[in-house]
NULO-714808 format. One record per atom (N, C-alpha, C): residue in one letter; x, y, z. Coordinates in steps of 0.001 Angstrom, whole numbers, plus 500000, padded with zeros to 6 digits. Layout:
residues N
aXYZ;...
***
This chain:
residues 178
x099357644762209100;x100562644201209663;x100931642884208986;x099925642109208583;x100177640797207993;x100973640875206706;x100597641786205825;x101322641907204551;x102748642387204786;x102933643272205752;x104268643747206072;x105127642602206598;x104541641770207486;x105271640615208015;x105626639630206906;x104662639354206035;x104918638409204946;x106033638926204036;x106003640205203734;x107054640804202915;x108411640680203605;x108450640932204906;x109692640830205662;x110223639395205645;x109344638428205889;x109756637021205923;x110264636587204552;x109569636969203475;x110020636597202129;x111370637236201797;x111567638474202212;x112873639111201995;x113964638379202756;x113669637921203966;x114636637142204737;x114944635816204038;x113906635164203513;x114103633885202827;x114983634076201601;x114601634992200717;x115348635191199473;x116729635785199739;x116859636621200747;x118124637296201007;x119142636469201768;x118703635481202526;x119639634704203336;x119952633360202684;x119006632454202677;x119232631104202161;x118713630913200738;x117897631827200271;x117420631778198899;x116102631065198706;x115868629982199439;x114638629221199216;x114006628690200502;x114560628997201664;x113965628527202914;x114416629392204082;x113697629225205200;x114069629878206457;x113773628912207598;x114782628664208451;x114539627892209671;x113580628701210537;x112598628026211121;x111643628734211973;x111590628075213335;x111805628865214381;x111681628406215749;x111305629615216598;x111226629403217907;x110792630474218799;x111739631676218752;x113043631431218692;x113978632556218657;x113841633338217347;x113607632640216228;x113396633343214949;x112124634182215015;x111118633666215702;x109865634400215873;x110127635731216584;x110943635690217632;x111303636921218348;x112122637857217458;x113041637302216699;x113865638134215814;x113017638822214746;x112060638095214188;x111191638686213158;x110304639758213782;x109770639502214982;x108913640516215607;x109698641794215885;x110960641652216227;x111808642818216476;x112273643464215175;x112679642637214215;x113264643158212983;x112278643732211999;x111047643245212016;x110060643728211045;x109693645181211303;x109807645626212537;x109580647039212843;x108142647487212725;x107186646567212783;x105778646955212648;x105056646923213994;x105810646765215072;x105207646750216394;x104460645471216715;x104786644394216031;x104122643104216266;x104829642372217396;x104047641821218311;x104688641024219351;x104916639604218832;x105804638854219470;x106148637512218994;x104945636568218897;x103958636720219787;x102768635867219706;x102008636099218406;x101875637378218009;x101194637687216763;x101963637107215574;x103281637250215591;x104115636731214504;x103972635214214415;x104012634528215557;x103850633082215573;x102504632641215030;x101441633337215428;x100104633023214919;x100006633305213424;x100632634383212990;x100609634721211567;x101291633634210733;x102459633182211157;x103182632134210435;x102384630835210454;x101803630498211607;x100966629289211688;x099788629391210714;x099210630566210584;x098128630780209621;x098603630622208184;x099801631111207893;x100374630951206542;x100606629474206221;x100995628701207223;x101188627258207030;x099832626577206833;x098840626957207655;x097505626353207541;x096879626597206177;x097074627781205623;x096460628087204312;x097394627733203158;x098452626981203434;x099382626431202438;x100234627472201726;x100410628640202340;x101365629576201754;x102768629011201900;x103039628389203061;x104265627635203287;x103884626162203406;x104786625280202994;x104498623855202978;x104404623292204406;x103265622663204711;x103008622130206054;x103917620952206396;x104141620035205470;x104958618853205744;x106388619260206113;x106988620123205317;x108363620559205580;x108427621354206886;x107412622163207129;x107375622938208375;x107278622009209581;x106374621027209517;x106182620110210646;x107405619226210891;x108037618735209819;x109171617821209964;x110481618519210324;x110721619686209704;x112035620309209821;x112021621714210436;x110825622275210676;x110761623638211197;x111265624643210190;x110917624434208903;x111421625262207810;x110260625881207046;x110382627167206726;x109412627847205875;x109912627816204442;x109141627222203551;x109433627193202118;x108146626836201393;x108157626906200085;x106993626524199286;x107461626187197876;x106566625603197103;x106899625305195710;x107197626591194947;x106389627610195160;x106589628878194460;x107928629522194793;x108303629500196061;x109596630062196480;x110726629295195805;x110619627983195763;x111670627168195160;x111728627350193640;x110574627495192980;x110580627770191527;x111303629086191237;x110978630116192005;x111633631417191794;x113127631333192086;x113512630599193111;x114930630421193445;x115677629783192275;x115126628735191715;x115775628054190584;x115893628987189387;x114873629766189118;x114926630699187982;x115889631854188236;x115966632315189483;x116884633419189813;x118339633007189635;x118656631751189933;x120040631296189904;x120341630395188718;x119536630497187681;x119721629680186486;x121058629953185808;x121624631131185979;x122896631451185328;x124095630816186048;x123887630258187210;x124976629602187938;x125266628227187354;x126459627726187645;x126840626385187197;x126111625302187979;x125749625614189228;x125092624625190084;x124041625319190938;x122903624663191087;x121835625153191952;x121622624080193016;x122087624334194227;x122031623343195301;x120808623576196179;x120068622496196429;x118881622547197284;x118893621327198198;x118577621558199447;x118486620469200412;x117341619538200015;x117646618263199828;x116637617316199351;x115507617126200360;x115757617369201630;x114698617246202633;x113618618305202452;x113989619453201910;x113044620554201738;x112488620633200316;x113042619869199394;x112708619988197974;x111266619561197714;x110485620443197087;x109057620211196877;x108662620084195410;x109581620286194508;x109235620359193089;x109309619001192408;x108643618910191269;x108675617713190438;x109740617924189363;x110811617158189438;x111921617321188492;x111472617061187055;x110496616208186869;x110022615879185527;x109167616989184911;x108712617928185725;x107853619004185241;x108687620205184793;x108525620606183541;x109245621781183033;x108745623053183693;x107521623026184222;x106990624174184957;x107786624376186249;x108122623259186913;x108864623345188160;x110352623569187933;x110951622741187103;x112389622823186842;x112593622935185327;x112862624144184829;x113071624309183386;x114213623429182882;x114131623038181631;x115114622134181035;x116543622645181216;x116753623952181077;x118088624532181215;x118644624447182633;x117768624283183618;x118200624209185016;x118351622782185507;x117803621845184771;x117761620457185231;x119153619878185486;x120095620118184582;x121452619587184744;x122249620318185822;x121800621518186206;x122500622304187223;x122010621995188632;x120834621389188718;x120228621137190017;x120962620028190755;x121372620329192005;x122030619324192845;x121290619278194171;x120693618116194441;x120022617916195711;x121027617331196697;x121085617887197883;x122014617409198891;x121262617167200188;x121903616466201094;x121339616222202415;x122331616718203444;x121839617392204468;x122719617848205549;x123416616677206206;x122755615543206243;x123330614362206883;x124535613846206108;x124458613885204761;x125544613329203956;x126712614288203779;x126477615585203857;x127551616551203647;x128205616989204942;x127574616674206062;x128147617066207346;x128070618557207599;x127113619257207001;x126971620682207243;x126644620914208709;x127339621821209374;x127051622082210777;x125676622716210942;x124881622224211868;x123534622741212077;x123532624059212833;x124569624334213653;x124540625550214437;x125511626621213935;x125946626556212687;x126756627631212122;x125850628810211819;x126186629973212316;x125368631158212120;x126091632116211191;x125636632227209911;x126320633092208964;x125944634565209107;x125079634901210066;x124629636275210219;x125678637105210934;x125711638376210626;x126601639282211335;x126004639559212707;x126781640109213634;x126269640361214983;x125039641252214986;x124269641177216051;x123025641919216192;x123228643414215976;x122324644011215248;x122363645445215022;x123181645878213822;x123912644981213184;x124741645337212041;x123903645205210781;x123879646217209962;x123113646192208718;x124075646327207540;x123910645476206537;x124715645608205331;x124154646734204480;x125014647367203706;x124536648398202806;x123734647752201695;x122891648525201043;x122052648011199963;x122892647395198860;x124049648009198535;x124901647490197476;x125405646090197799;x125809645872199058;x126344644578199455;x125266643506199349;x124006643853199624;x122921642871199509;x122710642420198068;x123114643240197104;x122932642893195696;x124083642071195133;x125162641920195889;x126309641168195395;x125956639695195246;x126671638985194409;x126395637550194241;x126537636806195562;x125858635662195678;x125810634891196911;x127162634279197280;x128170634279196381;x129425633651196730;x130301634548197581;x129907635798197784;x130639636626198738;x130302636109200132;x131279636000201002;x131050635426202310;x131739636264203363;x131022636675204374;x131570637464205471;x130814637049206717;x131423636255207588;x130674635744208730;x130767636618209966;x131710637522210031;x131821638395211190;x131762639836210752;x131404640711211669;x131313642134211354;x132680642662210943;x132750643346209802;x134042643836209319;x134590644984210170;x135900645044210242;x136587646155210875;x137620646680209887;x138517647516210313;x139492648102209406;x140295647033208700;x140474647175207397;x141415646343206672;x140860645072206069;x139545644818206172;x139021643587205595;x138308643869204281;x137527642941203773;x137002642993202409;x135584643521202291;x135055644190203297;x133649644588203290;x133323645635202221;x134103646707202166;x133798647772201206;x134300647359199829;x133383647076198953;x133707646518197646;x133682647641196617;x134789647826195939;x134831648851194907;x134892648239193517;x135277646989193415;x135292646318192120;x134606644983192236;x134170644449191119;x133505643160191087;x134447642056191576;x135711642143191253;x136674641121191660;x136811641074193179;x136685642217193850;x136794642237195299;x135651641470195952;x134501641360195262;x133355640641195812;x133610639150195899;x134625638653195214;x134918637228195237;x135757636824196430;x136278637815197167;x137119637512198316;x136289636919199436;x136894636092200233;x136206635427201336;x136923635784202624;x136143636143203640;x136714636460204941;x135859635821206016;x136448634978206820;x135707634369207913;x135907635163209191;x137085635718209396;x137355636508210583;x137952637847210172;x137479638893210803;x138002640226210526;x139258640468211328;x140201641228210765;x141389641564211540;x141008642525212659;x141645642403213788;x141399643293214914;x142259644531214775;x141710645653215182;x142405646928215089;x142933647295216469;x144200647733216525;x144753648231217776;x145307647200218587;
***
């Protein structure tokens, strides 16, 4: 069950925010339900605490901010998005040494932008997830991160993508049908 949970959590990290996951009691319940391995929330909580204790996830960031991340996750994130013009990372969670080419390759150094939630005014309770029970198709999960859809699509919106250009469209609210 542990490896399945770890795989699920890493997929959530890379698939949602790219380099971190907020962790709290409600997320623990969501992971226990979503992982589909029959794990109860207590087991999931103990498993994550064990991952933090053995340094799979960074203890300082977890204790201060309730966030799951690690140096390895952040290195992979930077390498995955090296083709972008900008790689934005919250400075509170940033664990890498900018001077180290192992951590931040030379080609990514000029693209890296550290930001703070406090300075940008990012809302803490904005939920970019679609409503419970809605699953995106595999193709949509592979689209670039700049596609944005905060509500479940209905007739007439931009969800079904047939061309690459359509993936650039942004929709915050779906049109209502009927």
